[in-house]
N, C-alpha and C positions, 0 to 999 in steps of 0.2 A: 425865766421861761426861755429866753432866746438862748441862753446858754445850753440849756437841756436840748432844745432843737437841734444846736450845732452839733452837739455830741451825739445825739441820735443820727443826724445826717452823716456825721463822720464813722459812726459804727456801721450804718448801713453801706457805705462806700468800702469800709475795710472788709466787710462781709463779702461783698461783690468781688474785690480784689482777691481774697481767699479761695473763692470759687473759681475765679479766672486762673489761678495758680494751680488749685487742687486738680481740675478737670483734667489737664492734659497729663499731670503725673498718675492720675488714676488710670487713663487711656493707655499710657506707657507700661504701667503695671500690668494691666490686661493682656496687652500685645505681648509683653514678656512671658507671661504665664501661659497663655495660648500657644506661642511659637515653641517655648521650651517644652511644654506638655507634648506637642505634635513630635518634635524631635525626639523625645525621651521614647514615645511609643514606637515611632518608625525605628529607631535603634533596636528595641526589642524584637520588631518584626523581620528586620533584615540581618541583625548581628553585626552591623556596621557600628563604630564606636559614635557616640555624640559629637565628639570633635570633628571627625572626619565627615559625618552627614551635614553638620552645619555649613563645613567649609566646601563640600561638594555641592551643597544645596546653592551656595552662592555662584560657584562654578557654573553650575546648571544656568541659573538665572542671568549670569553674564553673558551665556552662549544662546539665550533665547528660549530656553526650555525652563523647568521649574522641579521643585523637589517632588512632586507626585509623580512626575514622569520618570524621574531618577529612581524613585522607589520601586515602580514597575520593571524598569530597566534591571535593576539589581536583583530582584525576586526571579526574573526571567533567567538572566544570568545564572543564577543559584540552580534553577530546574535544569539549565543547559549542562552545568557540571555535572548534576547527579546522573542525567542521562548518559553522558559520557562515561561516568563511573561504572554505569550499568551496562557499557557497551553498546548502546544503541547506534547503529551505523550511521545514519544521516549525521548525528551530532559529531561522533569521532572523526567522521569524514571531515567536517567543517572545522573542527579545531586542528585537523592536521593540516588544512590549508594555511592555517594561522602558524604552523609549526607548533602546535601544542597538542598535548592529551590529557588524560584525566589526572595522570601524576603531575602534571605541571601546576596543578592548583591545591595539591596537597600541602597541608602546614601552612598555607596562606589565610590571613584574616579577608573577611569578605572585602574590604576596600582594597586590600592588595590584588585580590583577584580581578578587580574591577580595574585597576590601573595597568595589570598584564594584560587583560584585554584591550583596554584602550591603546596600550603601546602596539601591539600587534595589528589591531584594526588602523591605526594611522599610518602603516606601512604599507599598505593597499594601494596601489596607484590607480587602479581602475575604480571609478567612483560608483558605478553601478554594482560592480562586485562587492565593494565595500559597504553600500547601503543593503545589499541582500544578505550578506554574512550578518551585518549588525542586527537585521530584523529576525534572522534565524535564532541568534544567540540573545539578543535582548528584547525580543518581541517586538511588538509595534512601535515601543518607546526607542528602539534602535536608530531609526532614522532622525528622530527628534533629538537624540542625545550626539549624534555625529559631530555637529559643531564643537561641542565641548571636548569630544575625542579627537579631533583633528590632529592635534600637537601631541597625543600621545600621553604617556605619565608625565613627561616634562611639562606639557601644558597644563595638566591637572595641577601637579605641585606648584606651578607659578600662581595660577588662580587661587588655590588654597592658600598659599603664603601671602596673597594680597587680601584675603579674607582675615586672615590673623592679624596683618598689620592694621587693618581698619576697625580691629576689636569685633568682628562678627561670629567668632567661632566660640560656642558654648562649650563650657566644660562639663562632665558628667554631673558635677554637683550642682551647677547652675540649673541644668535640665531637670534634675530630681527634685529641686527647690521649686521650680516653675511647676513641675508636674504635681507636687504637693499642695501648691498655692492654688491652682487651677481646680484640683479635686475639692 
């Protein structure tokens, strides 16, 4: 009888230990699936690759912003590029201030367009003018993204490389798996 009680007690302890081990693993799997699912869907909405988005998301967070603000900025940038392609004077004038025109963005992936814009914004010395142009081209997110863009494409590359070194960059396959798991 005593042996049975000790086995039962041992079993209960092992079950508790198993739960203690499984709970964080289940939490991590849920986090992975939610994060990967969000990145995959964001990639589909913006046209930016999963790899670039996860690295840019890290860069945004390191600069006091977040991936939602980044998405809004990228979408507004894409609208600004379309406006320039349509010949809207205000937008073409703003791009001209940066030494750019609608053709500057042709053939570039969205992440490359963002890098080009970051490079040109970083070269504006007057902080008020830089903020105003960022808001015109990136919307309300423009000023929130300025700390991330202040070192231009080289600064973005540096932060994106750090994300890769830390293992924070999702692959397209990882994001697709997470999306499937989440669904």
